N, C-alpha and C positions, 0 to 999 in steps of 0.2 A: 581525393576520393574518387572511386570508379563511379561511373554511372549507376551501375546495378547495385553497389555499396550505399550510395545515396538514396536510392529509392527505397532500400532495405530500412536506413535509418528514419526517412520520413513515415514510413509504414508503423515502424516499432514506435516512433513518437506519437504517432495519432492513436493507437491501441493502448498507449500509456496513459494518454491525456484522458481516452474514454474510461480508463480503468479508475483514474481519479476522480471523473464524473460520479461514475458508479459508487466509489467509496464515500464521496463527499454526501451522499443522500442518508448517512446514519443518523445524524441528528434529525433529520426530517422523520424517520420512521420511529426512533426512540419517543418523539413528542406524541406520535399518534397511538403507539402500542403501549398498553397499560398493564406491564407486568415488571416483575423485578428484573434486574439485570442478569443475574444467573441464567434465569428461564428464557431471558431473551436470546442471550449466549447461546444455549444449548439448541434451541430451535433453529437459529440462524445457521449455526455449524451443520445440524443436520440437513436442513433444505438446501443450504449451498453445497454441500456434499453430494446430494444427490442428484443436483443440476449438473455438477462437474462430471460425475461418474457417467451421466447421460451423455454429455459432450464427448468424453473419452469413447464411449461405445459408438457413436456415429462416426468421430473422426477416424476410430480404427475399426471399424466395421466390425464390431462386436467382439473384437479380440481384445478384452479389458485385461484379462490376467497378464499376458505377456506384455502389456503397455506399463503395467505397474511394475513388473520384473526389470523393465528396462530403465528405469529411474536409476538403479543403482543405492550405493551407501550417499552419495550427494542428494538423490531424491529424498530419501529418508530422513537425511539431517534438514533439509527444506522443509519438509513436513513438521519434522518437531520444533523447529526454530520458528515457524510461521505459527503454529498454536502456542508456543508458550508466549511468544511476543503480544498475541491477541489479550492473553491473561493478564500479561503484566501491564498493557495499555489500560485495562478496565481498573486495576487495582490502583495504579498510578494516579487516575483522576479521583479515585475515594480519598487517597493518603497525601496528595499535594493539590496545589491550585490549578485549576485549568490552565492559566497562562503560562506556568512552569512548563506544563507538559507539552503545551503547544510550542514553545521556544526549543525545547529538548527534541522534539519530534522534528523540527526544522534542521536539525543537526545532521540528520540520516545522510544527505549527499555527501557531507565532510567524511562521516565514518567510512561510508562506502568507498570514497576515492583513497582512503588510507587503506582498507582492506583489499580492493581491486588492485593496488599497487604489490601491497605484500604478497598475495595469493596470485594474482593473473599477470603481473607485471604491466600492468595497462596503466599508462600515465594520461591523465586527463590533460585537455586544450587549456589556454586561457580564458578562452571566452565562456566555457562552462564552469570553469572554477568562479570567475568574476559574477557570473549568474547565480550560482550557488551561494555566493557572500551576499549577494543583493536580496534574494530571496529569503534567506535567513534574516537580513535587516527588516525585510518586509512583515514577517511573521513577528519580531520584536517589536515593531510600531503598533501592530494588532493588538500583542498581549500585554503591552508597555502600560496602559491604565489600570489591568488588573493584577500586575505584579504587587505582591505584599509578603513576601517571604515564604515561600513553601516549607514543605517538610522533607527532610533528608530522605527518609525512606521512600516516598513517593516519587522523588526526583531520581532515587536510584532505580526504581523500578522502570521510570519512564527511560532512562538511559539504556538500561538492559533491553529494553524494547527497541530502542534505536539501533543497536548493535546486533540484536538478531535479527531485526528487519534487513539492516545493510548486508549480513550474512547470507541471507536468502536471495538478495539481488545478485551478489558475486556469484553464488553457487549456480544459479540458474545460467548467469553470463557464462560461467565456465563450462557448460554442457550445453552448446548451442545446436548441436545435432541430436538432442535427445528432447523429446517432449516432456514438459515438467507439469503438465496438466494432471495427471494421476497423482503426482505428489502434493500439488495444493489440494487436491481433493481430499487426501487423507489427512492433511492439515487441518481442514474444516471438521472431519469426524473425531480426529484426536482431540480438537477443542471443546467439542460437544462431550465427549468422554471426561475431561478435565473438570469442566464444570457441572456435570450431572450430579456429584453428591450434595451440591448446593442450590439446585434447582428444583422447581416445582412444574415439571412438564405437563402433568394432568390437570394443573388449575386454570387453564386459559380457556377464554371463551372463545365462541364461534366465530365470532367478529374478529377477534384478534389472532385467531388462527389462520386466517385468510391473509392478514396483514403480515403474518409472520411468514408464509410462503413467500408472498413479494419480497419482504426483508432479506430472506436469506438467497433467493435467487438473483434478484435484480442489484442488491448491494454488495452482497458477500460472494456469492458464487461467481457472479459476472466480473465483479472486481478482481478476483482472484483468476479468472480464465483469461482476462485480457492482461493482466500483469504477467502471466506465465509466457502468452504469445509474444509480447511487447519487448519484453527484456533481452532475450538473446540478440535481438536487432541493432541495440544502440549499447553505448557504454553503461558500465553499471552506475556511475556517478549521474549522467544525464538521467538514466530511469528514476533515480531517486529524487534528482531536481524536480521532475514532471509530476511526481508524486506529491509535491508540496502543494501544488493546484488544490487538493481536497480540502485544504484550510480556508481559503478564502471563499470557495465553490460552497461548502457547508453552509457559511454564514448567509451567503446570497439566497440558498433554497428555504431556510428557516424566514428570512426576511420576505421572500415571496408568499411561502405559505401561512405565515403567522404574524405576519404584519409587525415583527420585531425588528426596528429599524437599528441598523447598528450606528454605532458613533463615528467620528470622523476619523479616529486613529483607525479603526477596523477598514473603514473604506480605503483610506491613504495605504496602508501596508498592503492590504489584499490587492490593490492595482499594482504595487510595487512588486508582489511576488509573479503576478500574471504577466508585468511586462518583462520579468528577468526570465522567465519560461519561453514565453515567444522569442524573446533576443536570441537565446541561446539555440531555438531550433531555426531561426530564419538567417542569422549573420553567417555570413559566407567564412570557411576556413581554407588556409592553405592546405593544411595537411591534418587528418586526423589520425592518431595512434590508435592502434588495432592491435587484437590479440594475434599471436603467431598461428594460431590454429585457423585464422582466417583467409591464410595463403599468400599474404603479402610480406 
């Protein structure tokens, strides 16, 4: 790998790790904000979308409309898939066990690897594939004590979410020269529109309103922004692998904030996930497969 590509890969990995940190705060915020799930999703999408539009305006010096037009069909598909994935994720938790959803969510790197190979011709190296297996095993250890036979519909929705998010990562990777920040901004607004018929946006208190602003900006908006910026710089599978960090980190924040000590299996599994991601990033490669568009 050339020095410039190596630097880009490190930057992309750091951006995606920061995205996982932002996403992992979801459990923390949902414990603090006392509103129903649909209303929570509505305001999170709205404030996240407004934050992202502001970032587009800053990056593009006010030329928001041309930036939105530049995303093309792939960008519109990214927006739709991302919004639908969010809705599937919420309903999967309602219809299946948390453990089932966690394990299925951890399969995203495998689904991404398959889609990246089919759509991009991008073949992942052995280190990343082995790290992905290790991360999946770590999540399975975390979820193991809670697995008690989930429901089929909930598991199907969780798998649909995994496929949709994998497609989002691959499509962003397919357009490395186009900023997909406008696409993820559209996805945030679209998510709000989808849940609006079930939400009660005017029923929130002033205190919850402030927390919803923070939730939308620091968890959803910032997470999507960093995801859109970091994904083009690494392989699609590595991007998905780094995203698995949000599972153990989410447990960590709830532990620190609410003194809910995790069990031994959760701690061990979380350490396995983190070790897998770190190993994938730091271990040297002889050769990294790249997209033809990268110029090699």
